[in-house]
N, C-alpha and C positions, 0 to 999 in steps of 0.2 A: 524437553528432549536433551540429547547429547549435542555437542558442537554441529552447526551445519555444515554439511561436507560440500565444498563448493569446486567446480573447476571453470577454467576460463578458455573461450575459445575464439580466436582472432588470428586471422592470416597475416598481421603484422604483429611479430614479437614483442615489439616495442611496448605497443598498446597492451599487450596480453600482460606483460610485464607491470605496467601501472595499476592495472585492477588486481593483478596478484599481490602487490605491494599493499594496496588498500586493504585486501581481503585479510592479511596478516596482522593488521594493525587493530581488527576487531574480535574481542575475545570469545565471542560466540561463535565465529566463523573459522572453517579449517580448510585451508588450501589443500586439495589432494591431487590436482592435476592441471597443468598449463598445456596448451597445445595449439599449434597453427594449422591442425588439419581437422577438419569437422568429422571425419569418417572416424577417426581414433576417438573423438570426443563421444561420438554415438555409440561406440562400442562401450565405452566406460559406463555410460548412462543405462544401457541394455543390461549391463552386468551388475546393476545396482550399486554403483560406485560413487554416485552424486546425488545431493540432496536439491542442490541448487546450481544453475548453469549461467554463467555470464556469455552471452552469446552476440557475436558480430553477425550482420545480416549480408553483407557483401563478402562472399568467400568462393574461390574458383570450383571446387569440387563438389559443393553442396551448399546452398545458399542458407541462410538462418531460417527463414520462412519454411522451406523444405524441411531443415531439421526439426523444427517445430511440429510439423504435421506427422513426422515419424515418431517422434518420442510421446506423442500424446501427454498422458498423465504420469508418466514415470517421474517426472522431476517437474520443479518449477524453474521458470527463465526470466532471468532479466537482460533484455537487448541492449547491446551497446553499439551505438552505429552513429555515422556522420549524415546520415539521410533521414530529415524528417518526414519524409513523404510517405514512409512505411509504417507510421504510427498507427493509423486505424486498423490496417491489417493485422498488426500486431497485437492489439487488444482485442480483437476478434478471435485471436488464438490465445487469449488467457493469460497473457505476460503478467508477470507481476509488476514491472515496470519498464520503462523505455528511456534509456538515457543516452543523450546526445552528446557527441564527441565535440570539444574536450571534455572530460567528465572530470568534474572537481570531487575532492573528497566529500564535501558538505552535501552534494546532490547524491553521490554514493551511499552515504550513511542513510540519508532518507529512505532509498530503496531498500536497503538491506534491513532496515528497521521495520518495514512493511512486510518484508519477506518473513522476517523474525515473527512478527504478529500471528501470519498465517499459520506458520508452523507451531506457534504455541496454542493456537486454537485448533489444532488437529485438522485442518482444511488441506485434503489431498488433491482437490481439484478446485481450481479457483471459480469455477461455475458453480459449486456447491454453496459458496460464501453465505449467501443469503438464507438456504435452507439451515446452514450449520449454525450462523449466528443468531437466528431466531430462537434457538435451543439453547444458547449460551447467555450466561446473565452476568457476564464480567469479562474485563480484558486487563492487560498489564501495559502500562506506559513507562517509557525511561524516566528515570529520576534525574536528580542534579548532579549526581556523582557517578562515577565509573561503577558499572555492574549494578547498579541500584534501579529496581524495576517496582513499580507501585500498581497495586491491585485496584480497579475502579468497578463497582458495580455498576452496571447501565442504568438501573432503575435510581441511582442516586445522580445521575447527570441532569443538570437542569437546561445548559445550552452551553454551545462551543463556539468561542471567538477566534477567527484567524488574525495572526499578527504576523505577517509575512512567512517567514521560515519557521515560526513557532505557532501552537496553538495555546489558547487558554481554556481550560475546562472548568466550569462553573458547578460546583457542588453545595449542598446545603449549608455546610459549616467552612468550606475552604475554597480555594481557587488553585488549580495546578497547572504548570507552564511545562510543556514538554517540545521536543524539537521535532515537529511534524508540520505537515500543511493540512489543510481543510480536505484537500484532496485526496492526500494520503489517508486520512482517519475516516473518511465518509463510506469507503466500501468496507471498513471493518466494524460499522455500527449495524445493529439490528433493523432492517429496513420497515420493520411494521410499526417502530416507536420513533424514528428520527427522520427529520427532512430539513434540506437545506432551502433556506428561506431568503438568502443574501449571499453575495459574493465573501461575505466575513462572518455568517453565522449558520450554524447548525443548531436546531433546537429540538427538545424531546416534546413530542406530542401531547403526552399526558401532562406536562406541566403548564400547557397554556390556560391563562385565566379568561382572556378575552382577544378578539381580533377586532380593531376599529380602524377601517380604512386600510392604509397601508402600514399600520404598527401592530405588532404582537405583544401583549401584555403579559408577562411571566413574572408572578410576585409584584415587586417594586420596579421591575426592569422592562424597559420599553424596546423591543426589536423591530428594525424596520424589514419591511419586505421588499426585497429588489424586483425591478420590474421584469428581469428574467425568469423569477421563480413565482410571480403571482398568479400565473394560472394554476401550478401546481398546488399552491396552498390554498387556493378556492376550489379546487377539485376536492381536495381533503374536507373542507367545509360542507360542500354539497353531499359527499359520500356519509357524512356523520349527522346529518339533519335528523 
């Protein structure tokens, strides 16, 4: 698709300026509007002038959560707020990401990479992602240089390891490292063949050779099963006996 058209909505002008400046540093984003008035932003969305909205929650005339309910599926939203207690409600409304102020450029970049992937996959409603991803057989990840994106076929992924702010994707003949977290990439993988088994690992179910106790064997690799994920893994085993 063309550049992602972005608007920034925050009742504090300096906060809107920070996000606006971040947007202008990303080649695939286009800043089309900045406002301190939620009603003005709502009009822009209803006129189909924005693809992605960076939205504050605490605003006087219309809160961010009220804004979300009104716009529905007309755009994607990344919330920008100083209040962590609204995170659950936000995700129930299918926001792309939830950024806590002060927002670093590094954290901002991870959020927009997630949004870009959703746009590239053609997902217009975040609720549709599992349906759509199950029909897709590839994704793009950011490469090591500016504007470089690498296509990865899902059926080539053996497992993915989390490395703090990066992930390492293991393929049959190579390993790719990209600037995402496991939390970022997990919803972008088809749920019918990928499962999180540990805080540091997502595996491809069809690549499993054996499960022995708390270890998963994939080829010559041994992947630990984390206590939090054990029940889910063993439910998978029961379902496939």
